[in-house]
N, C-alpha and C positions, 0 to 999 in steps of 0.2 A: 490167612495166607498172605493177602495183600498187605496187612499190617506188618508182618514179619519181613516181607520184601522191602517195604518202605523204610523200616527201622534199619535194616542191613545197608541200604543205599545211603541213608543219612549218616550212619556211623562211618562208612567208607569215605564219604565226602568230608566229614569233619577230620578224620585222620589225615587225609591228604593235605588239608589246609594247616595242619599243626595246631588245631584247636584242642584236640585231646592231649593232655599232658604226656610228655615222654615220647611224642612222635617227632619225626624229622621236621625241622622247620620251626620248632618252638625254642624259645630262649635265646635268640639272637645268633645262633651258630649258622655257619654257611659251609656246606660240604665242598671240599676242594677236590680236584681230580686225584684219584687214588694212585699213589706210587708204592704204597705198602698196604698190607691187609688192614682193614678198618675194624675197630672194636665194635661189638654189637650194641653197646649201651648208647642211648641218646640222652640229651639233656632236657631238663625242665625249664620253664620260663623263668627269667630273672625277676627278682623281687621288684615290686613297683614302689619307687620312692620319688620324692621331689628333688630336682636338681638344685644344687647350690652354686654359689659363685666362686668359692674357693674350697680347698681341701681342708678337712679337719686336721688338727695337729697330729703328727705322727712321729715315730722314732726316725731320726735322720740318718741312720746307718745306710750307706749306699750299697746296693746289691748288684748294680750294673751301671755303667756309664758309657756315654758316646758323645763325640764331638762332631759337628757338621757345619758346613758353610750353608747359609740360608739366604734366600732372596727372592723378591718379586717386586715388580714396579720399581720404585726408587728406594726400597728398603732392603739393604744388603748387610749381612753381618755373619758372625760366627757364634755358635751356641754350644753349650755343654748341657747335656741332659743326664741327670742322676735319678735312677729308679731307686726309690727309698722303701717301697713295700709292694708286694704282690701277695695278698692274703686271702685265703679261702675262708668263706664265712657261710656255711651251709651250702645252698645251691648257687651262691654268687662268689665272685672273686673281685676284690677291690685293688686297683692299681693306683699308686701314688708316686709322683715324680716332681722334680724341680728343673725348670729351664733357666739357665743363666746365660746372659749375653756376655761373650768374652771379647768381642770386637764388633764395631759397627752398630747397626740397629737390627734387632730381631723381631719379626712380625709374628707374635703369638696371637694377635687379634683375629686373623682369619687363616693362619697357617696350619692349624691342626684340625680343622673341620673338614666337612665333606664337600664344601663348595665355597665360592667367593663370599657369600653372605651368611655363612655358617660360623657364628662367633662362639664356638664351643670346641671341645676336643673330641667330637664324635667321629673323626676320621681315624682315630687310634684303634687298633685291633690286636687281639691275641691270636696266635697261630699255634695250633696243636699239631706238631709234625708227626706224632705217632698215629693219630686217627685222621689225619689230613682234613682238619676243620679249621675254619676261621670264625672267631667269636667277635661280633660287633658290639659296640657299647649298648648297654641296656636302654630301653625306652620306658617312659612312665605310662604308656598306653599304646593304642594302635591308631593308625591313620596319619594323615599329614600334620596334625597338631600335636602328635606325641613328641615330647622333648627327651633329650638324652639324660641319663642319670650320670652327669659328669659336670666338670667345671665349665663355666662361661669364660670367654676370653675377650669380650668386647673392650676395645680401647687399650689393649696391652701391646705396646711397642717398647721393647726393652732396650735400654741404653747399656753400654759396657758396665759390667759388674751388677746390674740389676737382675733380680730373680723373680720367678713366678712359680708358686707351688700349686699343682694341679692334681685332679683325680678323675677316675672313671670306674664304673661298675659294669661287670660282664657276667653272663651265665658261666657257671663253673664247668671246666672240663671234667671228665671222669676222674674219680678219686685216685686211680692208679697213675694219672698224669701228674708228674712232679715238677716238670719244667716246660715252659712254653717260649715261643719267640714273640716279641712285641714289635709291631710295625707302627711307625709314626710318620705321618706326612712331613716332608721337608727334613726329617732327621735320619730316617732309615730304619734298619731292623736290628734289634737287640736279640741275640741268640742265647738259648738255654738259660733263661731267667728262672730261678727257683720259686715255686709257689710254697708259701709257709702256711 
């Protein structure tokens, strides 16, 4: 009897932490306040891979674009961001995009991360408006030393007409979700971007 109670307690504790696959909290998603009924399915953990410094070559067809004024410190400019791919691959989604400076100087160096010393694109997220969830960039492990499965940006200060091609990997939304919003620090939100 004690063994059964101990096993039930351990299973409940693991489920609450997201350690058991398919439970809330696994895979980088973050539940948002509900404004519409949420789907019952939860997502599995994102694949563990090593981050690279630049995106692999992709088809350059633009599926969404946005222009924005950017700036921090003494680095001000205008940028155009072209989303070139949002591809479902099993339990993950890969996002590829290009940032092009159109005027002034654009700080890609720390402008797309989660803090001043984050020289990656880990601040980018996918938003599933149907299920009211935010998907953060996947990590290659747990704890404070886990790195994002995304592009590094250290030293990237773009002058006019210079570009940087970037990528990030996320846990995939449910299969019935065919469009998501993409939120990028300093750029803004792209709405209804199709997942292929």
